[in-house]
C-alpha positions in Angstrom: -119.5 163.0 30.3 -117.6 162.5 33.5 -114.3 160.8 33.1 -113.3 158.0 35.5 -109.8 158.1 37.2 -108.7 155.2 34.8 -109.9 156.9 31.8 -108.1 160.2 32.7 -104.9 158.4 33.3 -105.2 156.7 29.8 -106.0 160.0 28.1 -102.9 161.5 29.9 -100.7 158.7 28.8 -101.7 159.3 25.0 -101.1 163.1 25.5 -97.7 162.2 27.0 -96.8 160.0 24.0 -97.8 162.8 21.7 -96.1 165.6 23.5 -92.6 164.6 22.4 -91.6 166.6 19.1 -89.8 163.4 17.7 -92.9 161.4 18.0 -94.9 164.2 16.3 -92.6 164.0 13.3 -92.9 160.4 13.1 -96.8 160.7 13.4 -96.6 163.3 10.6 -94.4 161.0 8.5 -96.9 158.4 8.7 -99.7 160.6 7.6 -99.9 159.1 4.1 -99.2 155.4 4.9 -97.0 153.0 6.5 -93.2 153.4 6.5 -90.3 151.3 7.4 -87.6 152.7 9.9 -85.1 153.7 7.1 -87.9 155.7 5.4 -88.7 157.5 8.9 -85.0 158.2 9.4 -84.8 160.0 6.2 -88.2 161.8 6.8 -87.4 162.9 10.3 -83.7 163.7 10.0 -83.0 161.6 13.1 -80.7 158.7 14.0 -81.8 155.0 13.8 -81.7 154.4 17.4 -83.7 157.5 18.4 -86.4 156.7 15.7 -86.4 153.1 17.0 -86.8 154.1 20.6 -89.6 156.4 19.8 -91.4 153.8 17.7 -91.2 151.4 20.6 -92.9 154.0 23.0 -95.5 154.8 20.3 -96.3 151.0 19.7 -96.5 150.1 23.4 -99.0 153.0 23.8 -101.1 151.8 20.9 -100.4 154.7 18.6 -98.7 152.7 15.9 -98.7 149.1 14.6 -95.9 147.2 13.2 -95.9 144.7 10.5 -92.8 142.6 9.4 -92.1 142.0 5.7 -88.8 140.2 4.9 -86.1 142.0 6.7 -88.2 145.3 7.2 -90.7 146.3 9.8 -93.4 148.6 8.5 -95.1 150.9 10.9 -98.4 152.6 10.5 -100.7 154.6 12.7 -103.3 152.5 14.5 -105.9 155.1 14.3 -106.0 158.0 11.7 -107.9 160.1 14.6 -104.5 161.0 16.1 -104.3 163.4 13.1 -107.6 164.9 14.2 -106.0 165.9 17.5 -102.9 167.3 15.8 -105.1 169.2 13.3 -107.3 170.6 16.1 -104.2 171.9 17.8 -102.9 173.4 14.8 -106.2 175.1 14.0 -106.3 176.4 17.6 -102.7 177.7 17.3 -103.5 179.4 13.9 -106.5 181.2 15.4 -104.6 182.2 18.4 -101.7 183.6 16.3 -104.3 185.5 14.2 -105.9 186.9 17.4 -102.6 187.8 18.8 -101.5 189.7 15.6 -104.8 191.4 15.9 -104.0 192.5 19.3 -100.6 193.9 18.5 -101.5 195.7 15.2 -104.5 197.5 16.8 -103.9 201.2 17.9 
């Protein structure tokens, strides 16, 4: 499959959104379902302004959705497939770490 320039730009934008550590913490916090900002603050250990800023970026990029219930806004991942990306990278890092350890322990 050859990627068009427009598709490459959109893929790069998603990777850019996912490349920030706080956004990955938020993503991981949403793994088991939607959360409001207060819950995300506790789970990420960050400040309200910082969490809200990153949620706004993630919402604009289409990574998360927002649902208002009373005074709270609940955030959820738009697609569970974002975990597949992160899980694939984790598997790659684990394999790479194992291979590097093997290189350093062989004599």
